[in-house]
C-alpha atoms as one frame of an Amber mdcrd trajectory, in Angstrom:
protein
  46.343-127.128 194.557  49.251-124.927 195.570  49.840-121.546 193.995  53.445
-122.293 192.959  52.716-124.221 189.727  50.394-121.466 188.483  53.018-118.845
 189.266  55.575-120.947 187.439  53.359-121.262 184.359  52.706-117.528 184.352
  56.441-116.867 184.537  57.124-119.320 181.696  54.386-117.710 179.605  55.901
-114.278 180.215  59.354-115.550 179.232  58.050-117.161 176.039  56.235-113.995
 175.025  59.436-111.996 175.595  61.407-114.360 173.352  58.816-114.192 170.582
  59.150-110.404 170.334  62.681-110.548 168.929  64.010-111.615 165.550  67.702
-110.826 165.974  69.809-113.753 167.220  71.699-111.530 169.667  68.461-110.186
 171.164  66.940-113.664 171.389  69.989-114.977 173.265  69.889-112.092 175.739
  66.160-112.569 176.308  66.549-116.312 176.904  69.285-115.775 179.487  67.505
-112.965 181.315  64.234-114.922 181.311  65.909-118.060 182.668  67.634-116.184
 185.487  64.431-114.410 186.494  62.305-117.528 186.140  64.491-119.643 188.424
  65.614-116.770 190.690  69.318-117.401 190.127  72.228-115.047 190.652  73.913
-115.894 187.340  72.812-117.234 183.961  74.635-117.819 180.697  74.061-119.289
 177.266  76.752-120.465 174.909  76.356-121.216 171.197  79.187-123.547 170.141
  81.337-123.090 167.080  83.083-125.872 165.179  86.499-125.296 166.735  86.078
-126.143 170.394  84.963-122.663 171.440  81.808-120.583 171.369  80.549-118.516
 168.466  78.397-116.524 170.899  78.299-116.429 174.689  75.774-114.299 176.574
  75.651-113.760 180.344  73.213-112.165 182.776  74.040-111.150 186.334  77.630
-110.182 185.484  78.474-106.499 185.000  80.257-105.252 181.885  83.296-104.451
 184.039  83.370-107.984 185.481  82.885-109.513 182.051  85.853-107.615 180.604
  88.014-108.620 183.571  87.151-112.306 183.109  88.842-112.340 179.723  88.351
-114.487 176.595  85.266-116.619 176.033  85.396-120.060 177.643  86.292-123.152
 175.685  84.120-126.240 175.447  85.504-128.125 178.412  84.403-129.463 181.769
  80.692-129.186 182.523  80.078-127.153 179.366  81.528-129.903 177.212  79.427
-132.507 179.022  76.215-130.628 178.282  77.153-130.113 174.640  78.552-133.576
 173.946  76.401-135.783 176.136  73.282-133.636 175.757  72.062-134.215 179.295
  70.965-132.083 182.220  73.467-131.304 184.984  72.167-130.337 188.454  74.960
-130.044 191.015  75.140-128.975 194.649  78.626-127.539 194.099  80.054-127.324
 190.606  83.547-126.801 192.046  83.544-130.311 193.539  82.563-132.059 190.331
  85.512-134.085 188.936  84.996-132.454 185.526  85.408-128.946 186.915  88.544
-127.305 185.469  88.506-123.961 187.241  87.821-120.477 185.986  89.680-117.149
 185.633  90.555-115.207 188.782  88.026-112.467 188.017  85.207-114.999 187.523
  82.444-114.779 190.172  82.303-117.625 192.679  79.629-120.207 191.894  78.361
-123.211 193.775  74.982-124.806 193.025  74.522-125.255 189.304  71.821-126.201
 186.820  72.621-126.594 183.142  71.071-128.252 180.133  71.536-128.363 176.368
  69.324-126.509 173.892  68.505-128.877 171.063  67.037-128.503 167.611  66.070
-132.082 166.864  69.227-134.132 167.306  71.523-131.110 167.053  72.758-129.354
 170.193  72.681-125.661 169.305  73.519-124.238 172.713  74.066-124.751 176.428
  72.000-122.886 179.006  73.061-122.838 182.617  72.384-121.076 185.889  74.287
-120.789 189.153  73.696-119.694 192.748  69.990-120.073 193.415  68.744-117.252
 195.645  67.447-119.400 198.492  68.649-121.078 201.718  70.701-124.168 200.897
  71.357-126.837 203.534  74.927-128.100 203.574  75.652-130.322 200.568  72.347
-129.730 198.813  71.539-127.943 195.546  69.289-124.935 195.621  67.869-125.853
 192.236  65.027-128.351 192.428  63.502-130.928 190.116  60.731-128.383 189.456
  63.368-125.835 188.406  64.838-128.404 186.074  61.413-129.043 184.520  60.732
-125.330 184.064  64.126-124.756 182.496  63.525-127.694 180.186  60.304-126.106
 178.933  62.095-122.810 178.438  64.940-124.524 176.557  62.534-126.207 174.138
  60.969-122.892 173.216  64.370-121.218 173.222  65.419-123.663 170.503  62.415
-122.619 168.410  63.062-118.902 168.970  66.767-119.260 168.199  66.109-121.309
 165.058  63.535-118.773 163.843  65.969-115.921 164.494  68.670-117.706 162.508
  66.266-118.255 159.617  65.302-114.582 159.724  68.940-113.497 159.621  69.675
-115.850 156.735  66.729-114.441 154.792  68.012-110.945 155.477  71.467-111.944
 154.249  69.812-113.062 151.011  68.060-109.697 150.844  71.415-107.942 151.235
  72.899-110.088 148.468  69.940-109.332 146.205  70.300-105.606 146.927  73.993
-105.727 146.060  73.137-107.476 142.787  70.513-104.843 142.003  72.980-102.042
 142.684  75.559-103.719 140.453  73.079-103.788 137.575  72.085-100.174 138.212
  75.726 -99.123 138.290  76.330-100.800 134.962  73.245 -99.355 133.282  73.582
 -95.857 134.725  77.298 -95.273 134.332  78.567 -97.415 131.452  77.193 -95.154
 128.704  78.625 -92.055 130.388  82.037 -93.706 130.690  81.918 -94.786 127.056
  81.158 -91.200 125.964  83.885 -89.938 128.269  86.418 -92.246 126.671  85.482
 -91.239 123.102  85.578 -87.534 123.981  88.995 -87.874 125.616  90.308 -89.690
 122.526  88.969 -86.905 120.315  90.671 -84.272 122.476  93.961 -86.152 122.243
  93.736 -86.255 118.436  92.982 -82.523 118.236  95.443 -81.171 120.762  98.210
 -80.508 118.204  96.311 -79.415 115.097  93.330 -77.615 116.662  93.998 -76.606
 120.293  90.790 -74.572 120.512  88.606 -77.551 119.616  90.695 -79.760 121.888
  89.975 -77.351 124.724  86.245 -77.625 124.030  86.452 -81.407 124.032  88.296
 -81.355 127.360  85.540 -79.171 128.798  83.063 -81.809 127.641  85.187 -84.473
 129.371  84.825 -82.565 132.642  81.043 -82.305 132.177  80.698 -86.019 131.409
  82.905 -86.948 134.365  80.740 -84.864 136.710  77.567 -86.477 135.345  79.061
 -89.963 135.753  80.048 -89.168 139.331  76.517 -87.954 140.085  74.964 -91.096
 138.622  77.422 -93.301 140.467  76.669 -91.585 143.774  72.929 -91.882 143.213
  73.155 -95.601 142.440  75.444 -96.432 145.355  73.668 -94.402 148.018  70.148
 -95.290 146.949  68.162 -97.843 148.870  64.979 -96.914 147.090  63.684 -93.559
 148.307  60.262 -94.880 147.284  60.298 -96.584 150.689  59.811 -93.111 152.162
  56.428 -92.856 150.464  55.414 -96.336 151.548  56.859 -96.586 155.067  57.830
 -93.082 156.171  61.215 -91.792 157.305  61.379 -93.487 160.719  60.520 -96.957
 159.403  62.852 -96.555 156.409  65.776 -95.524 158.624  65.073 -98.331 161.073
  65.017-100.958 158.310  68.216 -99.719 156.664  70.039 -99.499 159.993  68.997
-103.041 160.886  70.565-104.203 157.612  73.755-102.238 158.311  73.931-103.643
 161.841  73.839-107.141 160.399  76.283-106.420 157.574  79.003-104.758 159.697
  80.915-105.737 162.818  80.125-102.419 164.479  76.916-102.205 166.510  74.508
 -99.859 164.729  71.397 -98.674 166.599  68.457 -96.414 165.858  65.899 -94.579
 167.981  63.107 -92.407 166.604  61.113 -90.346 169.093  58.002 -88.295 168.410
  58.798 -87.389 164.797  55.771 -86.658 162.663  55.605 -86.700 158.882  57.747
 -83.990 157.283  57.694 -82.506 153.778  58.981 -85.075 151.292  62.067 -83.015
 150.382  63.083 -82.804 154.032  62.583 -86.520 154.596  64.699 -87.402 151.566
  67.442 -84.982 152.650  67.488 -86.470 156.157  67.658 -89.980 154.715  70.526
 -89.087 152.360  72.519 -87.374 155.098  71.999 -90.372 157.378  73.216 -92.721
 154.629  76.302 -90.619 153.901  77.187 -90.238 157.579  76.676 -93.951 158.223
  78.869 -94.806 155.245  81.661 -92.646 156.655  81.299 -94.045 160.174  81.250
 -97.685 159.097  83.946 -97.461 156.420  86.396 -95.008 157.880  85.972 -94.424
 161.631  86.884 -97.897 162.916  84.360 -97.417 165.727  82.554-100.181 167.605
  79.256 -98.334 168.003  77.283 -96.066 165.694  74.101 -94.588 167.145  71.453
 -92.817 165.075  68.627 -90.823 166.637  65.804 -88.853 165.069  63.903 -86.579
 167.439  61.178 -84.004 167.137  62.272 -80.412 167.776  60.071 -77.305 167.513
  57.799 -78.878 164.931  60.740 -80.043 162.857  63.298 -82.787 163.430  66.918
 -83.277 164.398  69.015 -86.192 163.171  72.164 -87.234 165.044  74.728 -89.814
 163.939  77.303 -90.545 166.649  80.258 -92.941 166.450  83.032 -93.823 168.887
  85.643 -94.133 166.164  88.967 -92.481 165.458  87.497 -89.056 164.695  89.246
 -86.393 162.610  90.094 -82.711 162.476  87.466 -81.092 160.203  89.754 -78.137
 159.445  92.635 -80.405 158.437  90.301 -82.413 156.219  89.223 -79.249 154.402
  92.837 -78.068 153.982  93.761 -81.434 152.487  91.014 -81.102 149.899  89.025
 -84.006 151.370  85.510 -83.588 152.653  84.185 -87.092 153.503  80.857 -86.115
 151.960  80.515 -83.145 154.321  80.007 -80.687 151.474  77.166 -82.700 149.940
  75.595 -83.213 153.379  75.683 -79.479 154.081  74.238 -78.800 150.629  71.401
 -81.231 151.283  70.658 -79.687 154.657  70.761 -76.128 153.305  68.609 -77.098
 150.343  65.654 -77.838 152.624  66.184 -74.915 154.982  68.110 -76.928 157.535
  71.534 -76.814 159.151  74.309 -79.347 159.554  76.971 -79.349 162.267  79.978
 -81.626 162.666  81.804 -82.237 165.936  84.937 -84.360 165.777  88.535 -84.547
 166.919  91.245 -87.199 166.555  90.523 -90.028 168.961  87.209 -88.501 170.080
  84.695 -89.962 167.651  82.319 -87.950 165.516  78.864 -86.411 165.921  76.968
 -85.199 162.865  73.736 -83.354 163.514  71.204 -82.148 160.970  68.208 -80.063
 161.944  65.268 -79.176 159.681  62.415 -76.817 160.517  58.775 -77.842 160.590
  56.903 -77.841 157.316
């Protein structure tokens, strides 16, 4: 028996293992495309997930640089060969895709493609994607396709497992969406329970001050002082309820795992890409871990709500026995001095207080149009 089939099976096995490592739809799509291109030794590979409006909800490519991809322009529509794979749900293996009567051209910046292999990804009777490759890296006699029947069979096996991986990833994301909804509901209940009594007391005290202001200014002044105290307490309770994603997770999972989980949720819940990397950080005193978590939450809230950035990167690294947390965004940035003069602080005061409270430091680097970097360092315990 020849060695080629065994090599092919080993490559398929490697590709399937790679797909099974990911739960995020975006990561699964990228892994499928990269695995297909490597498996069949093609110059280009792509995978499109159709929407319900004649376009693609997601479209992932491999073999095309970011610069090329931006120059190509908007995502393709479901037409030509792509439409055939999605609508007719059959394999297409062509010696030259440009000569096929269904070919409708491509943008000027699009790379030149000739031999082509494409097939649908199906979940039962539903076509959930189209996977295709172009330009096999091999000698091609005139008029022949570099992709073989064996390539087609291998890609078919990959597509079947890709459907399973993609379906599992979608189920995972839906379950996480339910988790987010449940967490929002929990926070709503906590907000009501924690703040409603304070607000009720605040209202009664303010009414009492209003009634006393003419006949007993001294008592009215005392009541107004109490209003300020109650308002501060309500604000503290509100902040605690909104920011909290159960610090108890720190005791159960540790700081790195807790940050990673929360950032995965934020990445799913927001359009901006949110990433996390933790490197070499050992367990820290509980007060330091909670302070780092709170600062990360506050900084992420600012970046996702106010910066308008497309990427927010969080890193936690070991440094001299302690740790350094960095939250970087590519958003609109701001002038920290102007913010202070305007009486706004974007949570910077509370972040600095948290850092100082555990013997750490907090620095902020930002400028209009330059994004923002917030760094918190804590010493070793």
